[in-house]
mmCIF file of the N, C-alpha and C atoms, coordinates in Angstrom:
data_MODEL
# 
_entry.id   MODEL 
# 
loop_
_atom_site.group_PDB 
_atom_site.id 
_atom_site.type_symbol 
_atom_site.label_atom_id 
_atom_site.label_alt_id 
_atom_site.label_comp_id 
_atom_site.label_asym_id 
_atom_site.label_entity_id 
_atom_site.label_seq_id 
_atom_site.pdbx_PDB_ins_code 
_atom_site.Cartn_x 
_atom_site.Cartn_y 
_atom_site.Cartn_z 
_atom_site.occupancy 
_atom_site.B_iso_or_equiv 
_atom_site.pdbx_formal_charge 
_atom_site.auth_seq_id 
_atom_site.auth_comp_id 
_atom_site.auth_asym_id 
_atom_site.auth_atom_id 
_atom_site.pdbx_PDB_model_num 
ATOM 1   N N  . MET A 1 1  ? -16.550 -5.396 3.970   1.00 0.00 ? 1  MET A N  1 
ATOM 2   C CA . MET A 1 1  ? -15.369 -5.631 4.763   1.00 0.00 ? 1  MET A CA 1 
ATOM 3   C C  . MET A 1 1  ? -14.316 -4.592 4.397   1.00 0.00 ? 1  MET A C  1 
ATOM 4   N N  . LEU A 1 2  ? -14.006 -3.735 5.310   1.00 0.00 ? 2  LEU A N  1 
ATOM 5   C CA . LEU A 1 2  ? -12.997 -2.718 5.060   1.00 0.00 ? 2  LEU A CA 1 
ATOM 6   C C  . LEU A 1 2  ? -11.638 -3.244 5.482   1.00 0.00 ? 2  LEU A C  1 
ATOM 7   N N  . ILE A 1 3  ? -10.646 -2.871 4.719   1.00 0.00 ? 3  ILE A N  1 
ATOM 8   C CA . ILE A 1 3  ? -9.282  -3.301 4.997   1.00 0.00 ? 3  ILE A CA 1 
ATOM 9   C C  . ILE A 1 3  ? -8.543  -2.126 5.614   1.00 0.00 ? 3  ILE A C  1 
ATOM 10  N N  . LYS A 1 4  ? -8.013  -2.341 6.778   1.00 0.00 ? 4  LYS A N  1 
ATOM 11  C CA . LYS A 1 4  ? -7.247  -1.294 7.451   1.00 0.00 ? 4  LYS A CA 1 
ATOM 12  C C  . LYS A 1 4  ? -5.794  -1.725 7.550   1.00 0.00 ? 4  LYS A C  1 
ATOM 13  N N  . ARG A 1 5  ? -4.936  -0.883 7.118   1.00 0.00 ? 5  ARG A N  1 
ATOM 14  C CA . ARG A 1 5  ? -3.500  -1.123 7.210   1.00 0.00 ? 5  ARG A CA 1 
ATOM 15  C C  . ARG A 1 5  ? -2.942  -0.154 8.243   1.00 0.00 ? 5  ARG A C  1 
ATOM 16  N N  . SER A 1 6  ? -2.065  -0.647 9.046   1.00 0.00 ? 6  SER A N  1 
ATOM 17  C CA . SER A 1 6  ? -1.456  0.218  10.037  1.00 0.00 ? 6  SER A CA 1 
ATOM 18  C C  . SER A 1 6  ? -0.102  0.709  9.536   1.00 0.00 ? 6  SER A C  1 
ATOM 19  N N  . SER A 1 7  ? 0.373   1.742  10.171  1.00 0.00 ? 7  SER A N  1 
ATOM 20  C CA . SER A 1 7  ? 1.692   2.238  9.795   1.00 0.00 ? 7  SER A CA 1 
ATOM 21  C C  . SER A 1 7  ? 2.763   1.221  10.169  1.00 0.00 ? 7  SER A C  1 
ATOM 22  N N  . ALA A 1 8  ? 2.456   0.350  11.142  1.00 0.00 ? 8  ALA A N  1 
ATOM 23  C CA . ALA A 1 8  ? 3.404   -0.705 11.503  1.00 0.00 ? 8  ALA A CA 1 
ATOM 24  C C  . ALA A 1 8  ? 3.587   -1.671 10.340  1.00 0.00 ? 8  ALA A C  1 
ATOM 25  N N  . ASP A 1 9  ? 2.501   -1.975 9.615   1.00 0.00 ? 9  ASP A N  1 
ATOM 26  C CA . ASP A 1 9  ? 2.598   -2.842 8.431   1.00 0.00 ? 9  ASP A CA 1 
ATOM 27  C C  . ASP A 1 9  ? 3.486   -2.195 7.383   1.00 0.00 ? 9  ASP A C  1 
ATOM 28  N N  . THR A 1 10 ? 3.296   -0.915 7.182   1.00 0.00 ? 10 THR A N  1 
ATOM 29  C CA . THR A 1 10 ? 4.085   -0.182 6.195   1.00 0.00 ? 10 THR A CA 1 
ATOM 30  C C  . THR A 1 10 ? 5.560   -0.179 6.590   1.00 0.00 ? 10 THR A C  1 
ATOM 31  N N  . GLU A 1 11 ? 5.820   0.081  7.851   1.00 0.00 ? 11 GLU A N  1 
ATOM 32  C CA . GLU A 1 11 ? 7.202   0.102  8.333   1.00 0.00 ? 11 GLU A CA 1 
ATOM 33  C C  . GLU A 1 11 ? 7.854   -1.268 8.179   1.00 0.00 ? 11 GLU A C  1 
ATOM 34  N N  . ARG A 1 12 ? 7.124   -2.322 8.494   1.00 0.00 ? 12 ARG A N  1 
ATOM 35  C CA . ARG A 1 12 ? 7.653   -3.675 8.354   1.00 0.00 ? 12 ARG A CA 1 
ATOM 36  C C  . ARG A 1 12 ? 7.988   -3.982 6.903   1.00 0.00 ? 12 ARG A C  1 
ATOM 37  N N  . ALA A 1 13 ? 7.131   -3.556 5.986   1.00 0.00 ? 13 ALA A N  1 
ATOM 38  C CA . ALA A 1 13 ? 7.386   -3.783 4.557   1.00 0.00 ? 13 ALA A CA 1 
ATOM 39  C C  . ALA A 1 13 ? 8.631   -3.023 4.107   1.00 0.00 ? 13 ALA A C  1 
ATOM 40  N N  . LEU A 1 14 ? 8.770   -1.785 4.558   1.00 0.00 ? 14 LEU A N  1 
ATOM 41  C CA . LEU A 1 14 ? 9.955   -1.000 4.190   1.00 0.00 ? 14 LEU A CA 1 
ATOM 42  C C  . LEU A 1 14 ? 11.227  -1.622 4.756   1.00 0.00 ? 14 LEU A C  1 
ATOM 43  N N  . GLN A 1 15 ? 11.152  -2.118 5.986   1.00 0.00 ? 15 GLN A N  1 
ATOM 44  C CA . GLN A 1 15 ? 12.320  -2.758 6.588   1.00 0.00 ? 15 GLN A CA 1 
ATOM 45  C C  . GLN A 1 15 ? 12.708  -4.025 5.826   1.00 0.00 ? 15 GLN A C  1 
ATOM 46  N N  . ALA A 1 16 ? 11.710  -4.788 5.390   1.00 0.00 ? 16 ALA A N  1 
ATOM 47  C CA . ALA A 1 16 ? 11.990  -5.995 4.615   1.00 0.00 ? 16 ALA A CA 1 
ATOM 48  C C  . ALA A 1 16 ? 12.645  -5.634 3.292   1.00 0.00 ? 16 ALA A C  1 
ATOM 49  N N  . MET A 1 17 ? 12.161  -4.574 2.671   1.00 0.00 ? 17 MET A N  1 
ATOM 50  C CA . MET A 1 17 ? 12.748  -4.155 1.397   1.00 0.00 ? 17 MET A CA 1 
ATOM 51  C C  . MET A 1 17 ? 14.172  -3.651 1.600   1.00 0.00 ? 17 MET A C  1 
ATOM 52  N N  . GLU A 1 18 ? 14.422  -2.932 2.683   1.00 0.00 ? 18 GLU A N  1 
ATOM 53  C CA . GLU A 1 18 ? 15.775  -2.461 2.973   1.00 0.00 ? 18 GLU A CA 1 
ATOM 54  C C  . GLU A 1 18 ? 16.714  -3.635 3.211   1.00 0.00 ? 18 GLU A C  1 
ATOM 55  N N  . ALA A 1 19 ? 16.223  -4.675 3.887   1.00 0.00 ? 19 ALA A N  1 
ATOM 56  C CA . ALA A 1 19 ? 17.045  -5.860 4.139   1.00 0.00 ? 19 ALA A CA 1 
ATOM 57  C C  . ALA A 1 19 ? 17.382  -6.566 2.829   1.00 0.00 ? 19 ALA A C  1 
ATOM 58  N N  . CYS A 1 20 ? 16.422  -6.653 1.935   1.00 0.00 ? 20 CYS A N  1 
ATOM 59  C CA . CYS A 1 20 ? 16.674  -7.273 0.623   1.00 0.00 ? 20 CYS A CA 1 
ATOM 60  C C  . CYS A 1 20 ? 17.673  -6.453 -0.181  1.00 0.00 ? 20 CYS A C  1 
ATOM 61  N N  . GLN A 1 21 ? 17.560  -5.140 -0.066  1.00 0.00 ? 21 GLN A N  1 
ATOM 62  C CA . GLN A 1 21 ? 18.455  -4.253 -0.799  1.00 0.00 ? 21 GLN A CA 1 
ATOM 63  C C  . GLN A 1 21 ? 19.895  -4.447 -0.329  1.00 0.00 ? 21 GLN A C  1 
ATOM 64  N N  . ALA A 1 22 ? 20.083  -4.677 0.946   1.00 0.00 ? 22 ALA A N  1 
ATOM 65  C CA . ALA A 1 22 ? 21.426  -4.802 1.505   1.00 0.00 ? 22 ALA A CA 1 
ATOM 66  C C  . ALA A 1 22 ? 22.187  -5.974 0.887   1.00 0.00 ? 22 ALA A C  1 
ATOM 67  N N  . GLY A 1 23 ? 21.492  -7.063 0.561   1.00 0.00 ? 23 GLY A N  1 
ATOM 68  C CA . GLY A 1 23 ? 22.166  -8.226 0.004   1.00 0.00 ? 23 GLY A CA 1 
ATOM 69  C C  . GLY A 1 23 ? 22.099  -8.320 -1.507  1.00 0.00 ? 23 GLY A C  1 
ATOM 70  N N  . ALA A 1 24 ? 21.631  -7.281 -2.151  1.00 0.00 ? 24 ALA A N  1 
ATOM 71  C CA . ALA A 1 24 ? 21.427  -7.326 -3.604  1.00 0.00 ? 24 ALA A CA 1 
ATOM 72  C C  . ALA A 1 24 ? 22.685  -6.887 -4.362  1.00 0.00 ? 24 ALA A C  1 
ATOM 73  N N  . ALA A 1 25 ? 22.689  -7.201 -5.646  1.00 0.00 ? 25 ALA A N  1 
ATOM 74  C CA . ALA A 1 25 ? 23.773  -6.769 -6.531  1.00 0.00 ? 25 ALA A CA 1 
ATOM 75  C C  . ALA A 1 25 ? 23.679  -5.258 -6.732  1.00 0.00 ? 25 ALA A C  1 
ATOM 76  N N  . GLU A 1 26 ? 24.756  -4.662 -7.211  1.00 0.00 ? 26 GLU A N  1 
ATOM 77  C CA . GLU A 1 26 ? 24.821  -3.197 -7.348  1.00 0.00 ? 26 GLU A CA 1 
ATOM 78  C C  . GLU A 1 26 ? 23.691  -2.621 -8.200  1.00 0.00 ? 26 GLU A C  1 
ATOM 79  N N  . GLY A 1 27 ? 23.409  -3.223 -9.335  1.00 0.00 ? 27 GLY A N  1 
ATOM 80  C CA . GLY A 1 27 ? 22.354  -2.702 -10.207 1.00 0.00 ? 27 GLY A CA 1 
ATOM 81  C C  . GLY A 1 27 ? 20.994  -2.743 -9.536  1.00 0.00 ? 27 GLY A C  1 
ATOM 82  N N  . VAL A 1 28 ? 20.753  -3.806 -8.797  1.00 0.00 ? 28 VAL A N  1 
ATOM 83  C CA . VAL A 1 28 ? 19.486  -3.960 -8.097  1.00 0.00 ? 28 VAL A CA 1 
ATOM 84  C C  . VAL A 1 28 ? 19.406  -2.982 -6.927  1.00 0.00 ? 28 VAL A C  1 
ATOM 85  N N  . LYS A 1 29 ? 20.536  -2.736 -6.277  1.00 0.00 ? 29 LYS A N  1 
ATOM 86  C CA . LYS A 1 29 ? 20.559  -1.813 -5.142  1.00 0.00 ? 29 LYS A CA 1 
ATOM 87  C C  . LYS A 1 29 ? 20.086  -0.420 -5.547  1.00 0.00 ? 29 LYS A C  1 
ATOM 88  N N  . GLY A 1 30 ? 20.535  0.029  -6.706  1.00 0.00 ? 30 GLY A N  1 
ATOM 89  C CA . GLY A 1 30 ? 20.132  1.353  -7.187  1.00 0.00 ? 30 GLY A CA 1 
ATOM 90  C C  . GLY A 1 30 ? 18.639  1.438  -7.424  1.00 0.00 ? 30 GLY A C  1 
ATOM 91  N N  . HIS A 1 31 ? 18.085  0.407  -8.043  1.00 0.00 ? 31 HIS A N  1 
ATOM 92  C CA . HIS A 1 31 ? 16.643  0.382  -8.305  1.00 0.00 ? 31 HIS A CA 1 
ATOM 93  C C  . HIS A 1 31 ? 15.860  0.274  -6.996  1.00 0.00 ? 31 HIS A C  1 
ATOM 94  N N  . ALA A 1 32 ? 16.339  -0.554 -6.080  1.00 0.00 ? 32 ALA A N  1 
ATOM 95  C CA . ALA A 1 32 ? 15.663  -0.716 -4.788  1.00 0.00 ? 32 ALA A CA 1 
ATOM 96  C C  . ALA A 1 32 ? 15.695  0.589  -4.002  1.00 0.00 ? 32 ALA A C  1 
ATOM 97  N N  . GLU A 1 33 ? 16.815  1.299  -4.075  1.00 0.00 ? 33 GLU A N  1 
ATOM 98  C CA . GLU A 1 33 ? 16.924  2.579  -3.362  1.00 0.00 ? 33 GLU A CA 1 
ATOM 99  C C  . GLU A 1 33 ? 15.932  3.594  -3.922  1.00 0.00 ? 33 GLU A C  1 
ATOM 100 N N  . LYS A 1 34 ? 15.781  3.623  -5.238  1.00 0.00 ? 34 LYS A N  1 
ATOM 101 C CA . LYS A 1 34 ? 14.814  4.536  -5.853  1.00 0.00 ? 34 LYS A CA 1 
ATOM 102 C C  . LYS A 1 34 ? 13.395  4.209  -5.387  1.00 0.00 ? 34 LYS A C  1 
ATOM 103 N N  . LEU A 1 35 ? 13.066  2.911  -5.367  1.00 0.00 ? 35 LEU A N  1 
ATOM 104 C CA . LEU A 1 35 ? 11.744  2.504  -4.904  1.00 0.00 ? 35 LEU A CA 1 
ATOM 105 C C  . LEU A 1 35 ? 11.519  2.876  -3.437  1.00 0.00 ? 35 LEU A C  1 
ATOM 106 N N  . LEU A 1 36 ? 12.525  2.637  -2.614  1.00 0.00 ? 36 LEU A N  1 
ATOM 107 C CA . LEU A 1 36 ? 12.407  2.996  -1.200  1.00 0.00 ? 36 LEU A CA 1 
ATOM 108 C C  . LEU A 1 36 ? 12.175  4.490  -1.029  1.00 0.00 ? 36 LEU A C  1 
ATOM 109 N N  . ASN A 1 37 ? 12.902  5.294  -1.787  1.00 0.00 ? 37 ASN A N  1 
ATOM 110 C CA . ASN A 1 37 ? 12.722  6.746  -1.707  1.00 0.00 ? 37 ASN A CA 1 
ATOM 111 C C  . ASN A 1 37 ? 11.310  7.150  -2.097  1.00 0.00 ? 37 ASN A C  1 
ATOM 112 N N  . ILE A 1 38 ? 10.764  6.503  -3.121  1.00 0.00 ? 38 ILE A N  1 
ATOM 113 C CA . ILE A 1 38 ? 9.395   6.803  -3.543  1.00 0.00 ? 38 ILE A CA 1 
ATOM 114 C C  . ILE A 1 38 ? 8.412   6.391  -2.465  1.00 0.00 ? 38 ILE A C  1 
ATOM 115 N N  . PHE A 1 39 ? 8.557   5.158  -1.948  1.00 0.00 ? 39 PHE A N  1 
ATOM 116 C CA . PHE A 1 39 ? 7.624   4.657  -0.940  1.00 0.00 ? 39 PHE A CA 1 
ATOM 117 C C  . PHE A 1 39 ? 7.668   5.467  0.343   1.00 0.00 ? 39 PHE A C  1 
ATOM 118 N N  . GLN A 1 40 ? 8.816   6.034  0.657   1.00 0.00 ? 40 GLN A N  1 
ATOM 119 C CA . GLN A 1 40 ? 8.962   6.805  1.881   1.00 0.00 ? 40 GLN A CA 1 
ATOM 120 C C  . GLN A 1 40 ? 8.585   8.277  1.704   1.00 0.00 ? 40 GLN A C  1 
ATOM 121 N N  . SER A 1 41 ? 8.288   8.687  0.475   1.00 0.00 ? 41 SER A N  1 
ATOM 122 C CA . SER A 1 41 ? 7.980   10.095 0.240   1.00 0.00 ? 41 SER A CA 1 
ATOM 123 C C  . SER A 1 41 ? 6.594   10.458 0.774   1.00 0.00 ? 41 SER A C  1 
ATOM 124 N N  . ASP A 1 42 ? 6.444   11.710 1.153   1.00 0.00 ? 42 ASP A N  1 
ATOM 125 C CA . ASP A 1 42 ? 5.162   12.201 1.664   1.00 0.00 ? 42 ASP A CA 1 
ATOM 126 C C  . ASP A 1 42 ? 4.080   12.136 0.587   1.00 0.00 ? 42 ASP A C  1 
ATOM 127 N N  . LEU A 1 43 ? 4.454   12.412 -0.649  1.00 0.00 ? 43 LEU A N  1 
ATOM 128 C CA . LEU A 1 43 ? 3.483   12.369 -1.741  1.00 0.00 ? 43 LEU A CA 1 
ATOM 129 C C  . LEU A 1 43 ? 2.924   10.958 -1.903  1.00 0.00 ? 43 LEU A C  1 
ATOM 130 N N  . PHE A 1 44 ? 3.790   9.962  -1.900  1.00 0.00 ? 44 PHE A N  1 
ATOM 131 C CA . PHE A 1 44 ? 3.327   8.583  -2.044  1.00 0.00 ? 44 PHE A CA 1 
ATOM 132 C C  . PHE A 1 44 ? 2.423   8.190  -0.888  1.00 0.00 ? 44 PHE A C  1 
ATOM 133 N N  . GLN A 1 45 ? 2.798   8.574  0.326   1.00 0.00 ? 45 GLN A N  1 
ATOM 134 C CA . GLN A 1 45 ? 1.977   8.240  1.493   1.00 0.00 ? 45 GLN A CA 1 
ATOM 135 C C  . GLN A 1 45 ? 0.597   8.889  1.396   1.00 0.00 ? 45 GLN A C  1 
ATOM 136 N N  . ALA A 1 46 ? 0.550   10.130 0.930   1.00 0.00 ? 46 ALA A N  1 
ATOM 137 C CA . ALA A 1 46 ? -0.737  10.815 0.767   1.00 0.00 ? 46 ALA A CA 1 
ATOM 138 C C  . ALA A 1 46 ? -1.578  10.133 -0.307  1.00 0.00 ? 46 ALA A C  1 
ATOM 139 N N  . LEU A 1 47 ? -0.946  9.777  -1.410  1.00 0.00 ? 47 LEU A N  1 
ATOM 140 C CA . LEU A 1 47 ? -1.676  9.082  -2.471  1.00 0.00 ? 47 LEU A CA 1 
ATOM 141 C C  . LEU A 1 47 ? -2.155  7.713  -2.005  1.00 0.00 ? 47 LEU A C  1 
ATOM 142 N N  . LEU A 1 48 ? -1.361  7.049  -1.213  1.00 0.00 ? 48 LEU A N  1 
ATOM 143 C CA . LEU A 1 48 ? -1.737  5.736  -0.709  1.00 0.00 ? 48 LEU A CA 1 
ATOM 144 C C  . LEU A 1 48 ? -2.997  5.817  0.147   1.00 0.00 ? 48 LEU A C  1 
ATOM 145 N N  . VAL A 1 49 ? -3.102  6.849  0.957   1.00 0.00 ? 49 VAL A N  1 
ATOM 146 C CA . VAL A 1 49 ? -4.303  7.050  1.771   1.00 0.00 ? 49 VAL A CA 1 
ATOM 147 C C  . VAL A 1 49 ? -5.509  7.284  0.872   1.00 0.00 ? 49 VAL A C  1 
ATOM 148 N N  . ASP A 1 50 ? -5.347  8.106  -0.154  1.00 0.00 ? 50 ASP A N  1 
ATOM 149 C CA . ASP A 1 50 ? -6.446  8.370  -1.084  1.00 0.00 ? 50 ASP A CA 1 
ATOM 150 C C  . ASP A 1 50 ? -6.863  7.104  -1.840  1.00 0.00 ? 50 ASP A C  1 
ATOM 151 N N  . ILE A 1 51 ? -5.898  6.324  -2.259  1.00 0.00 ? 51 ILE A N  1 
ATOM 152 C CA . ILE A 1 51 ? -6.192  5.074  -2.972  1.00 0.00 ? 51 ILE A CA 1 
ATOM 153 C C  . ILE A 1 51 ? -6.934  4.109  -2.053  1.00 0.00 ? 51 ILE A C  1 
ATOM 154 N N  . GLN A 1 52 ? -6.481  4.008  -0.811  1.00 0.00 ? 52 GLN A N  1 
ATOM 155 C CA . GLN A 1 52 ? -7.130  3.119  0.163   1.00 0.00 ? 52 GLN A CA 1 
ATOM 156 C C  . GLN A 1 52 ? -8.574  3.549  0.406   1.00 0.00 ? 52 GLN A C  1 
ATOM 157 N N  . GLU A 1 53 ? -8.802  4.849  0.575   1.00 0.00 ? 53 GLU A N  1 
ATOM 158 C CA . GLU A 1 53 ? -10.159 5.350  0.798   1.00 0.00 ? 53 GLU A CA 1 
ATOM 159 C C  . GLU A 1 53 ? -11.049 5.077  -0.416  1.00 0.00 ? 53 GLU A C  1 
ATOM 160 N N  . PHE A 1 54 ? -10.530 5.293  -1.617  1.00 0.00 ? 54 PHE A N  1 
ATOM 161 C CA . PHE A 1 54 ? -11.294 5.036  -2.832  1.00 0.00 ? 54 PHE A CA 1 
ATOM 162 C C  . PHE A 1 54 ? -11.651 3.563  -2.930  1.00 0.00 ? 54 PHE A C  1 
ATOM 163 N N  . TYR A 1 55 ? -10.686 2.702  -2.645  1.00 0.00 ? 55 TYR A N  1 
ATOM 164 C CA . TYR A 1 55 ? -10.913 1.261  -2.686  1.00 0.00 ? 55 TYR A CA 1 
ATOM 165 C C  . TYR A 1 55 ? -12.004 0.860  -1.699  1.00 0.00 ? 55 TYR A C  1 
ATOM 166 N N  . GLU A 1 56 ? -11.919 1.366  -0.482  1.00 0.00 ? 56 GLU A N  1 
ATOM 167 C CA . GLU A 1 56 ? -12.914 1.021  0.530   1.00 0.00 ? 56 GLU A CA 1 
ATOM 168 C C  . GLU A 1 56 ? -14.304 1.496  0.130   1.00 0.00 ? 56 GLU A C  1 
ATOM 169 N N  . LEU A 1 57 ? -14.401 2.705  -0.397  1.00 0.00 ? 57 LEU A N  1 
ATOM 170 C CA . LEU A 1 57 ? -15.703 3.211  -0.835  1.00 0.00 ? 57 LEU A CA 1 
ATOM 171 C C  . LEU A 1 57 ? -16.261 2.374  -1.976  1.00 0.00 ? 57 LEU A C  1 
ATOM 172 N N  . THR A 1 58 ? -15.408 1.989  -2.901  1.00 0.00 ? 58 THR A N  1 
ATOM 173 C CA . THR A 1 58 ? -15.841 1.182  -4.038  1.00 0.00 ? 58 THR A CA 1 
ATOM 174 C C  . THR A 1 58 ? -16.319 -0.194 -3.568  1.00 0.00 ? 58 THR A C  1 
ATOM 175 N N  . VAL A 1 59 ? -15.583 -0.812 -2.666  1.00 0.00 ? 59 VAL A N  1 
ATOM 176 C CA . VAL A 1 59 ? -15.969 -2.126 -2.154  1.00 0.00 ? 59 VAL A CA 1 
ATOM 177 C C  . VAL A 1 59 ? -17.293 -2.031 -1.411  1.00 0.00 ? 59 VAL A C  1 
ATOM 178 N N  . CYS A 1 60 ? -17.440 -1.022 -0.565  1.00 0.00 ? 60 CYS A N  1 
ATOM 179 C CA . CYS A 1 60 ? -18.688 -0.861 0.186   1.00 0.00 ? 60 CYS A CA 1 
ATOM 180 C C  . CYS A 1 60 ? -19.856 -0.621 -0.755  1.00 0.00 ? 60 CYS A C  1 
ATOM 181 N N  . GLU A 1 61 ? -19.658 0.191  -1.754  1.00 0.00 ? 61 GLU A N  1 
ATOM 182 C CA . GLU A 1 61 ? -20.719 0.490  -2.714  1.00 0.00 ? 61 GLU A CA 1 
ATOM 183 C C  . GLU A 1 61 ? -21.122 -0.768 -3.470  1.00 0.00 ? 61 GLU A C  1 
ATOM 184 N N  . ASN A 1 62 ? -20.145 -1.553 -3.894  1.00 0.00 ? 62 ASN A N  1 
ATOM 185 C CA . ASN A 1 62 ? -20.430 -2.786 -4.622  1.00 0.00 ? 62 ASN A CA 1 
ATOM 186 C C  . ASN A 1 62 ? -21.134 -3.811 -3.742  1.00 0.00 ? 62 ASN A C  1 
ATOM 187 N N  . GLN A 1 63 ? -20.794 -3.852 -2.474  1.00 0.00 ? 63 GLN A N  1 
ATOM 188 C CA . GLN A 1 63 ? -21.426 -4.803 -1.570  1.00 0.00 ? 63 GLN A CA 1 
ATOM 189 C C  . GLN A 1 63 ? -22.886 -4.431 -1.320  1.00 0.00 ? 63 GLN A C  1 
ATOM 190 N N  . THR A 1 64 ? -23.174 -3.140 -1.212  1.00 0.00 ? 64 THR A N  1 
ATOM 191 C CA . THR A 1 64 ? -24.555 -2.737 -0.937  1.00 0.00 ? 64 THR A CA 1 
ATOM 192 C C  . THR A 1 64 ? -25.423 -2.829 -2.173  1.00 0.00 ? 64 THR A C  1 
ATOM 193 N N  . THR A 1 65 ? -24.864 -2.621 -3.352  1.00 0.00 ? 65 THR A N  1 
ATOM 194 C CA . THR A 1 65 ? -25.675 -2.685 -4.576  1.00 0.00 ? 65 THR A CA 1 
ATOM 195 C C  . THR A 1 65 ? -25.831 -4.108 -5.083  1.00 0.00 ? 65 THR A C  1 
ATOM 196 N N  . SER A 1 66 ? -24.961 -5.026 -4.683  1.00 0.00 ? 66 SER A N  1 
ATOM 197 C CA . SER A 1 66 ? -25.055 -6.396 -5.175  1.00 0.00 ? 66 SER A CA 1 
ATOM 198 C C  . SER A 1 66 ? -25.950 -7.268 -4.304  1.00 0.00 ? 66 SER A C  1 
ATOM 199 N N  . ARG A 1 67 ? -26.318 -6.797 -3.122  1.00 0.00 ? 67 ARG A N  1 
ATOM 200 C CA . ARG A 1 67 ? -27.205 -7.561 -2.257  1.00 0.00 ? 67 ARG A CA 1 
ATOM 201 C C  . ARG A 1 67 ? -28.648 -7.421 -2.737  1.00 0.00 ? 67 ARG A C  1 
ATOM 202 N N  . PRO A 1 68 ? -29.334 -8.547 -2.876  1.00 0.00 ? 68 PRO A N  1 
ATOM 203 C CA . PRO A 1 68 ? -30.738 -8.458 -3.289  1.00 0.00 ? 68 PRO A CA 1 
ATOM 204 C C  . PRO A 1 68 ? -31.622 -7.938 -2.153  1.00 0.00 ? 68 PRO A C  1 
ATOM 205 N N  . ASN A 1 69 ? -32.567 -7.123 -2.499  1.00 0.00 ? 69 ASN A N  1 
ATOM 206 C CA . ASN A 1 69 ? -33.493 -6.590 -1.514  1.00 0.00 ? 69 ASN A CA 1 
ATOM 207 C C  . ASN A 1 69 ? -34.644 -7.574 -1.332  1.00 0.00 ? 69 ASN A C  1 
ATOM 208 N N  . THR A 1 70 ? -34.785 -8.084 -0.126  1.00 0.00 ? 70 THR A N  1 
ATOM 209 C CA . THR A 1 70 ? -35.873 -8.998 0.143   1.00 0.00 ? 70 THR A CA 1 
ATOM 210 C C  . THR A 1 70 ? -36.919 -8.292 0.997   1.00 0.00 ? 70 THR A C  1 
ATOM 211 N N  . PRO A 1 71 ? -38.192 -8.388 0.608   1.00 0.00 ? 71 PRO A N  1 
ATOM 212 C CA . PRO A 1 71 ? -39.233 -7.680 1.379   1.00 0.00 ? 71 PRO A CA 1 
ATOM 213 C C  . PRO A 1 71 ? -39.515 -8.294 2.714   1.00 0.00 ? 71 PRO A C  1 
# 
């Protein structure tokens, strides 16, 4: 079972985090802003794609090797 995430899911998560940041205390706002900047960076997005692909390959490999072969 492969898991596919859409960019709409990512955008929704970022919007939720931005909404939480708006109502947060000053110290939390700074930390939330740093996280948002990281999540929105091109490097993070590229790494996220690589991590997702690695995860999917690992899951598929484990599923095919764990199934017993019946003649």
